[in-house]
FIROTOR-223033 format. One line per field, with one value per residue: residue number from 1; chain; z, y, x of N, C-alpha, C in turn. Coordinates in steps of 0.2 Angstrom, whole numbers. Each point is the difference from the previous one (the first is absolute). Last residue first. Layout:
N
pos	(NUM ...)
unit	(A ...)
n_z	(Z ...)
n_y	(Y ...)
n_x	(X ...)
ca_z	(Z ...)
ca_y	(Y ...)
ca_x	(X ...)
c_z	(Z ...)
c_y	(Y ...)
c_x	(X ...)
END
This chain:
171
pos	(171 170 169 168 167 166 165 164 163 162 161 160 159 158 157 156 155 154 153 152 151 150 149 148 147 146 145 144 143 142 141 140 139 138 137 136 135 134 133 132 131 130 129 128 127 126 125 124 123 122 121 120 119 118 117 116 115 114 113 112 111 110 109 108 107 106 105 104 103 102 101 100 99 98 97 96 95 94 93 92 91 90 89 88 87 86 85 84 83 82 81 80 79 78 77 76 75 74 73 72 71 70 69 68 67 66 65 64 63 62 61 60 59 58 57 56 55 54 53 52 51 50 49 48 47 46 45 44 43 42 41 40 39 38 37 36 35 34 33 32 31 30 29 28 27 26 25 24 23 22 21 20 19 18 17 16 15 14 13 12 11 10 9 8 7 6 5 4 3 2 1)
unit	(A A A A A A A A A A A A A A A A A A A A A A A A A A A A A A A A A A A A A A A A A A A A A A A A A A A A A A A A A A A A A A A A A A A A A A A A A A A A A A A A A A A A A A A A A A A A A A A A A A A A A A A A A A A A A A A A A A A A A A A A A A A A A A A A A A A A A A A A A A A A A A A A A A A A A A A A A A A A A A A A A A A A A A A A A A A)
n_z	(372 5 -14 5 16 -7 -10 15 11 -13 -5 16 2 -16 2 16 -6 -13 12 10 -14 -6 15 0 -16 2 -9 -19 -22 -19 6 7 -16 -10 11 -2 -25 -20 -13 -2 14 24 13 1 12 24 11 3 17 21 4 5 16 -2 -9 -23 -8 1 -18 -19 -1 -6 -22 -12 1 -14 -23 -5 -2 -21 -17 0 -9 -24 -11 -7 -15 -9 -7 -4 -12 -7 -20 -19 -4 -9 -24 -12 0 -16 -25 -22 -28 -22 -11 -8 -22 -19 -4 -12 -23 -11 -4 -18 -20 -4 -7 -23 -14 -1 -13 -24 -8 -2 -18 -26 -20 0 -9 4 7 24 23 29 23 10 2 19 19 1 6 22 12 -3 12 22 4 -1 19 17 -2 -8 -15 -25 -18 7 4 -18 -9 12 -2 -18 0 12 -10 -19 -4 2 -16 -21 -2 -4 -22 -15 0 -11 -23 -7 0 -12 -1)
n_y	(-177 -7 -17 -23 -10 -8 -21 -19 -5 -9 -24 -15 -1 -13 -24 -8 -4 -19 -21 -4 -7 -22 -15 -3 -15 -25 -20 -12 9 5 10 22 16 5 15 24 9 8 11 2 13 2 -21 -17 6 0 -21 -10 7 -8 -22 -3 18 23 14 5 19 20 5 9 23 13 3 16 23 7 4 21 18 2 10 24 13 1 7 -6 3 14 26 24 25 22 6 1 20 19 1 8 23 13 -10 -13 -6 -5 15 20 1 2 22 15 -2 10 23 8 0 17 20 2 6 22 15 1 11 23 10 -5 -5 -8 -13 -12 -7 -8 0 5 8 16 -8 -12 10 8 -16 -6 14 -5 -18 3 10 -15 -13 10 2 -20 -13 -1 14 22 13 9 20 19 9 13 23 14 7 14 14 -13 -17 7 4 -18 -8 12 -3 -19 3 11 -12 -24 -27)
n_x	(-1 -23 -11 2 -14 -21 -2 -1 -21 -17 1 -8 -23 -11 0 -15 -23 -5 -3 -22 -17 0 -8 -23 -11 9 16 14 6 -13 -21 -1 -1 -20 -15 4 2 16 19 26 14 -7 -6 17 20 0 1 20 15 -3 8 22 11 14 17 3 -11 12 15 -10 -4 18 5 -13 6 17 -5 -10 13 11 -13 -2 17 1 -23 -26 -22 -17 2 -11 -6 4 10 -14 -13 10 1 -18 -4 12 -2 8 2 -7 -16 8 10 -14 -9 14 0 -17 1 12 -11 -14 10 5 -18 -6 13 -4 -19 1 12 0 13 27 24 24 24 13 8 -8 -2 -15 -22 -5 -7 -22 -16 -4 -15 -23 -9 -6 -21 -19 -5 -12 -23 -18 -14 4 -8 -5 18 13 -7 6 22 5 -6 15 22 8 20 21 3 7 22 15 0 14 23 9 4 19 21 -1 -2)
ca_z	(-1 5 -1 -5 3 4 -5 -4 5 2 -6 -1 6 -1 -5 3 4 -4 -4 5 2 -6 0 6 -2 0 7 6 6 -2 -3 6 3 -4 0 7 6 2 1 -5 -7 -4 0 -3 -8 -3 1 -6 -6 0 -1 -7 0 3 8 2 -2 6 6 -1 2 7 2 -1 4 7 1 0 6 5 -2 3 8 3 -2 5 2 5 -3 5 1 6 5 0 3 6 3 -1 4 7 4 6 6 2 2 7 5 1 3 7 3 0 6 6 0 1 7 4 -1 4 7 2 0 5 6 5 -3 4 0 -3 -4 -6 -5 -6 -1 0 -6 -6 1 -1 -7 -2 2 -4 -7 -1 1 -6 -5 2 -2 6 6 5 -3 -2 7 3 -5 1 7 -1 -4 4 6 0 -1 5 6 0 0 7 5 -2 4 7 2 -1 6 -1 0)
ca_y	(1 4 8 2 1 7 5 1 2 7 5 -1 3 7 1 0 6 6 1 2 7 3 0 5 7 3 4 -4 -1 -2 -7 -4 0 -4 -7 -3 1 -5 3 -4 -1 7 5 -3 0 7 3 -4 3 7 0 -2 -7 -3 -1 -6 -5 0 -2 -7 -4 1 -5 -8 -1 -1 -6 -6 0 -2 -8 -4 0 -4 2 2 -5 -5 -6 -4 -7 -1 1 -7 -6 0 -2 -8 -3 1 6 -1 3 -5 -7 0 0 -7 -5 2 -3 -7 -1 1 -5 -5 -1 -1 -7 -4 0 -3 -7 -2 0 3 4 0 5 -1 6 -2 1 -3 -5 3 5 -5 -2 6 1 -4 1 6 -2 -4 4 5 -4 0 6 2 0 -5 -6 -3 -1 -6 -5 -1 -4 -7 -4 -1 -5 -3 5 5 -3 -1 7 3 -4 2 6 -1 -5 5 5 6 6)
ca_x	(7 3 -3 5 6 0 0 7 4 -1 2 7 3 -1 4 6 1 0 7 5 -1 2 7 2 0 -6 -1 -2 6 6 -1 -1 8 4 -2 3 -4 -4 -7 -4 4 1 -5 -6 1 0 -7 -4 2 -2 -7 -1 -1 -7 0 4 -3 -5 3 2 -7 -1 5 -2 -5 3 3 -5 -3 5 1 -6 0 5 6 5 5 -2 2 4 -2 -3 5 4 -4 -1 7 0 -4 3 0 -4 4 6 -3 -3 5 3 -5 -1 6 -1 -4 4 5 -4 -1 6 2 -5 1 6 -1 -4 4 -5 -5 -6 -4 -7 -1 -2 4 -1 5 7 0 1 7 4 0 5 7 2 1 6 5 1 3 7 3 5 -5 4 2 -6 -3 3 -1 -7 -1 3 -4 -7 0 -7 -6 -1 -1 -7 -3 1 -3 -7 -2 -1 -6 -5 -1 4 -4)
c_z	(-5 -1 4 -2 -6 3 3 -5 -4 4 2 -5 -1 6 -2 -6 3 4 -4 -3 5 2 -5 1 5 -3 0 6 5 5 -2 -3 6 3 -4 0 6 6 1 0 -5 -7 -4 0 -3 -8 -4 0 -6 -6 -1 -1 -6 0 2 7 2 -1 6 6 -1 2 8 3 -1 5 7 1 1 7 6 -2 3 8 3 -2 5 2 5 -3 4 1 7 6 0 4 8 3 0 5 6 4 6 7 2 2 8 5 0 4 7 3 0 6 6 1 2 8 4 0 4 8 2 0 6 7 5 -3 4 0 -3 -4 -7 -6 -7 -2 0 -6 -6 0 -2 -8 -4 3 -4 -7 0 0 -7 -5 2 -2 6 6 5 -2 -2 6 3 -5 0 7 -1 -5 3 5 1 -1 6 6 0 1 7 5 -2 4 7 2 -1 6 0)
c_y	(5 2 5 7 3 2 7 5 1 4 7 4 0 5 8 2 1 6 6 0 2 8 4 0 5 7 3 3 -4 -2 -3 -7 -5 -1 -5 -7 -3 2 -6 2 -3 0 6 5 -3 0 7 3 -3 3 7 0 -3 -7 -3 -1 -7 -6 -1 -3 -7 -4 0 -5 -7 -1 -1 -6 -5 0 -3 -7 -3 0 -5 2 2 -5 -5 -6 -4 -7 -1 0 -6 -5 0 -2 -8 -3 0 6 -1 2 -4 -6 1 -1 -7 -4 1 -4 -8 -2 1 -6 -5 0 -2 -7 -4 0 -4 -7 -3 0 3 4 -1 6 -1 6 -1 2 -3 -5 3 5 -5 -2 6 0 -5 3 6 -1 -2 4 4 -4 0 6 2 0 -5 -8 -4 -2 -7 -6 -2 -4 -7 -4 -2 -5 -4 5 5 -3 -2 6 1 -5 2 6 -1 -4 5 4 6)
c_x	(2 7 4 -2 5 7 -1 0 7 5 -1 3 7 3 0 6 7 1 1 7 5 -1 3 8 2 1 -8 -1 -3 5 7 0 -1 7 4 -2 3 -5 -5 -8 -5 3 1 -6 -6 1 0 -7 -4 1 -2 -7 -3 1 -6 0 3 -4 -4 4 1 -6 -1 4 -3 -6 3 4 -5 -3 4 0 -5 0 5 6 4 5 -3 2 5 -3 -3 5 4 -3 -1 7 0 -5 3 0 -5 3 5 -4 -3 5 2 -4 0 6 -1 -4 4 4 -5 -1 6 2 -5 2 7 -1 -5 3 -5 -5 -6 -4 -7 -2 -2 5 -1 5 7 1 2 7 5 0 5 7 2 2 7 5 1 4 7 4 5 -4 2 2 -7 -4 2 -2 -7 -1 1 -5 -6 0 -7 -5 -1 -2 -8 -4 0 -5 -7 -2 -1 -7 -6 -1 5)
END
């Protein structure tokens, strides 16, 4: 584009900016996007070097601005908004972190050591009821004891664990 043609288009854009922006706003449905597109159009006009003649400057500038606006919309649709980034950053990660994993592993090892200290039948009752989810009546039948013995062993196991786990929390 010759210097005269480039200057003529830049002058036309400057003189008819309000009309061009109004036309683009109606076409695009967004005044800010229309303004951004016209600004980019002016910048591209300054860098343009081809020598094609322009018969209708208004149509040429509007078409150029529309193409730029479409490119801007495509780029913006791929971009993540600040609010979306902030929402992602605020989301808590449900997975435990390394420190929590180590702490949980340590607590589990401690509970397993406490379970090992229980008498065999008491440990069996606790595991069948709390881990396996068996009803107390079935546990009694499997162990060949009464349901009241199962209740007694379960209560004693809970008391033992509560006492020792509470002591650990105090340390």
